[in-house]
N, C-alpha and C positions, 0 to 999 in steps of 0.2 A: 407475784408472791407471797403468803400468806402469815401471819406471826405465830409463830410456838405456842400450843396454849397452854396456861395456862392452873397449872396441879392444884387442888387445894383441899390443902389436908389436912382431918378432924374427923376427932376418936371423941365416939360419942353421936347423940341423940339429931345435934351439929351435921354429921355428913348426907345424909339427903337433904337436905337446903342446902348446903351443898354443891352435890353432884343438879336438885333440880336445875340450882341455878347459872353450872357449868353449860347443861343441856340450853334449859336460855336465853343462856347468850352465846355460842356455838349457833342459832338456832338462828338469830336474830344479825349474826356478821355471818352467813352461806345462806338466807331463803332456807324456805321449803326443802328436807333432808332427806333418804332415808333414817333407820335405826342406829343403824351401822356405819351409818358412814360419822353418823353423830358419833358414838362410840370413837371413830376414826381420827374425823379431829376434833372429840373436848378429849383426849389420853384414858377414856372412860372407859369402863369392861363394857362388853356391849350389856348382862346383866344388869349395870349400874343404870344403865339409859332405859 
């Protein structure tokens, strides 16, 4: 069983960096995965990935 994704909510300029960190953490935790899977696993929208 996988842990629930930790959502990072920030405003303004930090959002891109926070999303990048979330994507990186998801890939490190789950290995190579498709963008759609990263979105599902991380809780980000597909456009944010």
